KEDRENZA-638472 format. One record per residue (C-alpha): residue number from 1; z, y, x. Coordinates in nm, 2 decimals. Layout:
# residues N
[NUM,[Z,Y,X]]
...
//
This chain:
# residues 321
[1,[2.49,-4.48,1.15]]
[2,[2.58,-4.26,0.86]]
[3,[2.76,-4.49,0.61]]
[4,[2.62,-4.31,0.31]]
[5,[2.25,-4.32,0.42]]
[6,[2.02,-4.62,0.40]]
[7,[1.78,-4.59,0.70]]
[8,[1.48,-4.81,0.72]]
[9,[1.52,-5.05,1.01]]
[10,[1.23,-5.26,1.15]]
[11,[1.37,-5.61,1.17]]
[12,[1.15,-5.68,1.47]]
[13,[1.32,-5.40,1.66]]
[14,[1.65,-5.58,1.64]]
[15,[1.52,-5.87,1.85]]
[16,[1.66,-6.22,1.87]]
[17,[2.01,-6.21,1.71]]
[18,[2.31,-6.44,1.73]]
[19,[2.55,-6.44,1.44]]
[20,[2.88,-6.54,1.61]]
[21,[3.08,-6.75,1.36]]
[22,[3.35,-7.02,1.36]]
[23,[3.54,-6.99,1.68]]
[24,[3.88,-7.12,1.77]]
[25,[4.12,-6.91,1.56]]
[26,[4.32,-7.01,1.26]]
[27,[4.06,-6.82,1.06]]
[28,[3.77,-7.05,1.16]]
[29,[3.70,-7.16,0.80]]
[30,[3.67,-6.80,0.67]]
[31,[3.46,-6.70,0.97]]
[32,[3.21,-6.98,0.89]]
[33,[3.18,-6.85,0.54]]
[34,[3.14,-6.49,0.66]]
[35,[2.89,-6.59,0.93]]
[36,[2.67,-6.80,0.70]]
[37,[2.66,-6.52,0.45]]
[38,[2.55,-6.27,0.71]]
[39,[2.30,-6.51,0.86]]
[40,[2.13,-6.56,0.52]]
[41,[2.13,-6.19,0.45]]
[42,[1.97,-6.11,0.79]]
[43,[1.71,-6.38,0.75]]
[44,[1.62,-6.25,0.41]]
[45,[1.54,-5.92,0.56]]
[46,[1.31,-6.07,0.83]]
[47,[1.56,-6.06,1.12]]
[48,[1.52,-6.33,1.39]]
[49,[1.88,-6.45,1.34]]
[50,[2.05,-6.77,1.45]]
[51,[2.40,-6.92,1.41]]
[52,[2.61,-6.94,1.72]]
[53,[2.96,-7.10,1.72]]
[54,[3.16,-7.02,2.05]]
[55,[3.38,-7.31,1.98]]
[56,[3.09,-7.55,2.02]]
[57,[2.87,-7.37,2.27]]
[58,[2.93,-7.18,2.60]]
[59,[2.89,-6.81,2.57]]
[60,[2.66,-6.80,2.86]]
[61,[2.40,-6.97,2.65]]
[62,[2.35,-6.63,2.47]]
[63,[2.21,-6.49,2.79]]
[64,[2.01,-6.80,2.89]]
[65,[1.85,-6.82,2.55]]
[66,[1.75,-6.45,2.54]]
[67,[1.96,-6.32,2.26]]
[68,[1.93,-5.94,2.24]]
[69,[2.22,-5.85,2.02]]
[70,[2.51,-6.02,1.84]]
[71,[2.66,-5.98,1.49]]
[72,[3.03,-6.07,1.54]]
[73,[3.14,-6.26,1.22]]
[74,[3.44,-6.41,1.41]]
[75,[3.79,-6.34,1.28]]
[76,[4.12,-6.35,1.45]]
[77,[4.19,-6.44,1.81]]
[78,[3.91,-6.53,2.05]]
[79,[3.67,-6.32,1.84]]
[80,[3.83,-6.01,1.70]]
[81,[4.07,-5.94,1.99]]
[82,[3.85,-5.80,2.26]]
[83,[3.78,-6.13,2.44]]
[84,[3.44,-6.20,2.30]]
[85,[3.36,-5.83,2.32]]
[86,[3.44,-5.84,2.70]]
[87,[3.22,-6.14,2.76]]
[88,[2.93,-5.96,2.58]]
[89,[2.99,-5.64,2.78]]
[90,[2.96,-5.85,3.10]]
[91,[2.63,-6.00,2.98]]
[92,[2.50,-5.66,2.86]]
[93,[2.44,-5.79,2.50]]
[94,[2.51,-5.52,2.23]]
[95,[2.75,-5.64,1.95]]
[96,[2.87,-5.51,1.62]]
[97,[3.21,-5.36,1.56]]
[98,[3.46,-5.18,1.79]]
[99,[3.46,-5.23,2.17]]
[100,[3.70,-5.42,2.40]]
[101,[4.00,-5.18,2.40]]
[102,[3.99,-5.10,2.03]]
[103,[3.95,-5.46,1.93]]
[104,[4.23,-5.57,2.15]]
[105,[4.47,-5.30,2.03]]
[106,[4.39,-5.35,1.66]]
[107,[4.45,-5.72,1.68]]
[108,[4.80,-5.65,1.80]]
[109,[4.99,-5.51,1.50]]
[110,[5.27,-5.38,1.72]]
[111,[5.04,-5.18,1.96]]
[112,[4.85,-5.05,1.66]]
[113,[5.18,-4.92,1.50]]
[114,[5.29,-4.76,1.82]]
[115,[4.97,-4.57,1.86]]
[116,[4.97,-4.46,1.50]]
[117,[5.33,-4.34,1.52]]
[118,[5.25,-4.15,1.84]]
[119,[4.96,-3.98,1.65]]
[120,[5.18,-3.89,1.35]]
[121,[5.03,-4.15,1.11]]
[122,[5.27,-4.32,0.87]]
[123,[5.33,-4.69,0.89]]
[124,[5.63,-4.89,0.75]]
[125,[5.93,-4.94,0.98]]
[126,[5.93,-5.26,1.18]]
[127,[6.11,-5.47,1.44]]
[128,[5.98,-5.71,1.70]]
[129,[6.19,-6.03,1.69]]
[130,[6.22,-6.32,1.93]]
[131,[6.47,-6.55,1.74]]
[132,[6.61,-6.63,1.40]]
[133,[6.92,-6.42,1.49]]
[134,[6.71,-6.12,1.56]]
[135,[6.52,-6.18,1.24]]
[136,[6.84,-6.18,1.04]]
[137,[6.95,-5.86,1.22]]
[138,[6.61,-5.70,1.13]]
[139,[6.66,-5.80,0.76]]
[140,[7.00,-5.62,0.76]]
[141,[6.84,-5.31,0.91]]
[142,[6.51,-5.30,0.71]]
[143,[6.64,-5.42,0.38]]
[144,[6.51,-5.65,0.11]]
[145,[6.23,-5.74,0.05]]
[146,[6.10,-5.77,0.41]]
[147,[5.77,-5.91,0.55]]
[148,[5.78,-6.15,0.85]]
[149,[5.45,-6.21,1.02]]
[150,[5.27,-6.31,1.34]]
[151,[5.17,-6.00,1.55]]
[152,[4.82,-6.13,1.63]]
[153,[4.70,-6.31,1.32]]
[154,[4.50,-6.20,1.02]]
[155,[4.43,-6.32,0.66]]
[156,[4.81,-6.33,0.59]]
[157,[4.83,-6.65,0.79]]
[158,[5.19,-6.72,0.88]]
[159,[5.32,-6.43,0.67]]
[160,[5.63,-6.45,0.44]]
[161,[5.80,-6.21,0.21]]
[162,[6.17,-6.27,0.22]]
[163,[6.44,-6.14,-0.02]]
[164,[6.75,-6.30,0.13]]
[165,[6.90,-6.38,0.47]]
[166,[6.87,-6.76,0.42]]
[167,[6.49,-6.73,0.40]]
[168,[6.47,-6.57,0.74]]
[169,[6.49,-6.88,0.96]]
[170,[6.20,-7.07,0.79]]
[171,[5.99,-6.75,0.78]]
[172,[6.04,-6.68,1.15]]
[173,[5.95,-7.04,1.24]]
[174,[5.64,-7.02,1.03]]
[175,[5.52,-6.70,1.20]]
[176,[5.62,-6.81,1.55]]
[177,[5.42,-7.13,1.50]]
[178,[5.11,-6.90,1.48]]
[179,[5.20,-6.66,1.76]]
[180,[5.50,-6.62,2.00]]
[181,[5.50,-6.25,1.91]]
[182,[5.66,-6.21,1.56]]
[183,[5.74,-5.89,1.37]]
[184,[5.94,-5.79,1.07]]
[185,[5.82,-5.51,0.85]]
[186,[5.97,-5.30,0.58]]
[187,[5.82,-5.39,0.24]]
[188,[5.66,-5.11,0.05]]
[189,[5.65,-5.17,-0.33]]
[190,[5.35,-5.02,-0.50]]
[191,[4.97,-5.03,-0.52]]
[192,[4.79,-5.23,-0.25]]
[193,[4.46,-5.08,-0.15]]
[194,[4.20,-5.12,0.13]]
[195,[3.94,-4.89,0.26]]
[196,[3.65,-4.97,0.49]]
[197,[3.50,-4.73,0.74]]
[198,[3.14,-4.74,0.87]]
[199,[2.99,-4.55,1.16]]
[200,[3.09,-4.41,1.49]]
[201,[3.25,-4.08,1.60]]
[202,[3.14,-3.78,1.39]]
[203,[2.92,-4.00,1.18]]
[204,[3.20,-4.23,1.07]]
[205,[3.26,-4.23,0.69]]
[206,[3.52,-4.39,0.47]]
[207,[3.38,-4.60,0.19]]
[208,[3.53,-4.62,-0.17]]
[209,[3.89,-4.74,-0.19]]
[210,[3.95,-5.08,-0.35]]
[211,[4.28,-5.14,-0.54]]
[212,[4.40,-5.50,-0.51]]
[213,[4.59,-5.67,-0.80]]
[214,[4.69,-6.02,-0.70]]
[215,[4.87,-6.28,-0.91]]
[216,[5.24,-6.19,-0.91]]
[217,[5.16,-5.94,-0.63]]
[218,[5.10,-6.23,-0.39]]
[219,[4.78,-6.15,-0.19]]
[220,[4.80,-6.46,0.03]]
[221,[4.53,-6.67,0.20]]
[222,[4.46,-6.87,-0.11]]
[223,[4.43,-6.57,-0.34]]
[224,[4.22,-6.39,-0.08]]
[225,[3.95,-6.65,-0.04]]
[226,[3.97,-6.94,-0.27]]
[227,[4.06,-6.82,-0.62]]
[228,[3.92,-6.58,-0.87]]
[229,[4.26,-6.47,-1.00]]
[230,[4.29,-6.16,-0.78]]
[231,[4.14,-5.85,-0.93]]
[232,[3.96,-5.59,-0.72]]
[233,[3.93,-5.25,-0.88]]
[234,[3.66,-5.02,-0.76]]
[235,[3.64,-4.73,-0.85]]
[236,[4.01,-4.77,-0.77]]
[237,[4.14,-4.56,-1.07]]
[238,[4.41,-4.40,-0.86]]
[239,[4.56,-4.06,-0.97]]
[240,[4.35,-3.76,-0.89]]
[241,[4.33,-3.68,-0.52]]
[242,[4.48,-4.00,-0.40]]
[243,[4.16,-4.18,-0.31]]
[244,[4.04,-3.89,-0.10]]
[245,[4.38,-3.87,0.08]]
[246,[4.37,-4.24,0.16]]
[247,[4.01,-4.21,0.29]]
[248,[4.11,-3.93,0.52]]
[249,[4.41,-4.12,0.64]]
[250,[4.21,-4.44,0.71]]
[251,[3.94,-4.25,0.88]]
[252,[4.19,-4.08,1.11]]
[253,[4.35,-4.42,1.18]]
[254,[4.01,-4.56,1.27]]
[255,[3.92,-4.28,1.50]]
[256,[4.27,-4.28,1.66]]
[257,[4.21,-4.64,1.78]]
[258,[3.86,-4.54,1.90]]
[259,[3.69,-4.79,1.66]]
[260,[3.32,-4.78,1.61]]
[261,[3.06,-4.96,1.40]]
[262,[3.30,-5.07,1.12]]
[263,[3.65,-5.17,1.03]]
[264,[3.87,-5.20,0.73]]
[265,[4.23,-5.06,0.69]]
[266,[4.49,-5.19,0.45]]
[267,[4.73,-4.94,0.29]]
[268,[5.03,-4.96,0.06]]
[269,[5.11,-4.68,-0.18]]
[270,[5.48,-4.63,-0.25]]
[271,[5.52,-4.66,-0.63]]
[272,[5.79,-4.40,-0.65]]
[273,[5.67,-4.13,-0.40]]
[274,[5.30,-4.22,-0.41]]
[275,[5.30,-4.19,-0.03]]
[276,[5.04,-4.40,0.15]]
[277,[5.15,-4.62,0.44]]
[278,[4.91,-4.78,0.69]]
[279,[4.97,-5.15,0.74]]
[280,[4.69,-5.27,0.98]]
[281,[4.32,-5.24,1.06]]
[282,[4.07,-5.52,1.07]]
[283,[3.79,-5.47,1.33]]
[284,[3.58,-5.77,1.22]]
[285,[3.63,-5.78,0.84]]
[286,[3.54,-6.07,0.62]]
[287,[3.19,-6.10,0.48]]
[288,[3.25,-6.38,0.23]]
[289,[3.19,-6.38,-0.15]]
[290,[3.54,-6.25,-0.19]]
[291,[3.53,-6.00,0.09]]
[292,[3.61,-5.63,0.04]]
[293,[3.38,-5.44,0.27]]
[294,[3.06,-5.56,0.08]]
[295,[3.24,-5.48,-0.25]]
[296,[3.31,-5.13,-0.14]]
[297,[2.97,-5.08,0.01]]
[298,[2.81,-5.19,-0.31]]
[299,[3.01,-4.93,-0.50]]
[300,[2.86,-4.68,-0.26]]
[301,[2.51,-4.80,-0.33]]
[302,[2.46,-5.03,-0.03]]
[303,[2.37,-5.39,-0.09]]
[304,[2.51,-5.68,0.11]]
[305,[2.18,-5.74,0.28]]
[306,[2.13,-5.37,0.37]]
[307,[2.49,-5.35,0.49]]
[308,[2.44,-5.65,0.73]]
[309,[2.12,-5.49,0.87]]
[310,[2.28,-5.15,0.91]]
[311,[2.58,-5.30,1.09]]
[312,[2.35,-5.50,1.32]]
[313,[2.14,-5.19,1.39]]
[314,[2.47,-5.02,1.50]]
[315,[2.54,-5.29,1.77]]
[316,[2.64,-5.12,2.09]]
[317,[2.81,-5.16,2.43]]
[318,[3.11,-4.97,2.56]]
[319,[2.94,-4.95,2.90]]
[320,[2.57,-4.93,2.83]]
[321,[2.36,-4.90,3.14]]
//
């Protein structure tokens, strides 16, 4: 699928479709919003689409009920981390988004960083920590401010920005409550941007960059999904050449992890040096009314409904027979 082309897709050719939503992760509420949006969009285009919540139904019902492809609108663990992808591979049901390995690696922020570093891609300095004492040591090494977050969570759940040693204990406990794997990360002060990628291999294309301006620079769970105070600027209005450089960086980050279908990478631009730093990549991005991939796609001339159909048409298997 070329991200910049709108191809006519016969909805009947897509077969019986399950929109996987809800699930068991901490992002269940957001996933239900994403999934219901996708479901309505697909139905409006004549697709035989049905809601399917893996937290309430056994995955083997997908096979028994004759579903022919899945749109994964699950977020976080047990949906975005390769587990559902593996189940669908075993059943032979094509699904949207990256495959098992790419999904699993991208969900793990430490593994993602290790691969990006090995490939020469810039990402902020970090430390994995297993205790409050290690968190304090990381703060001394990385400096203030510092980000403390769970390794395998999304939507800024369990994330804290700390500016003093005495904040480290509570921040560590908050993150560890979400995931036993916790990381500390150097904070990059500057512009916060995000950039989606659509497509696979040589056909993968980066969409327009979105600049995010959150209240007091706090782009947390509430400001992401439940307020209208955060400003999303697209066209991004960055200095000349910066958008193209970020798109090239994000596309390389996407291909390095062997992503396919779609994903969205988050980037910080250092205010002093204007250097972009990769933070993480989301392999099942949000599709809510506040979500960023639909916003970027719209700027590229692709409606929400056409985006959903295009993504569904790109559904694939790692190991197609």
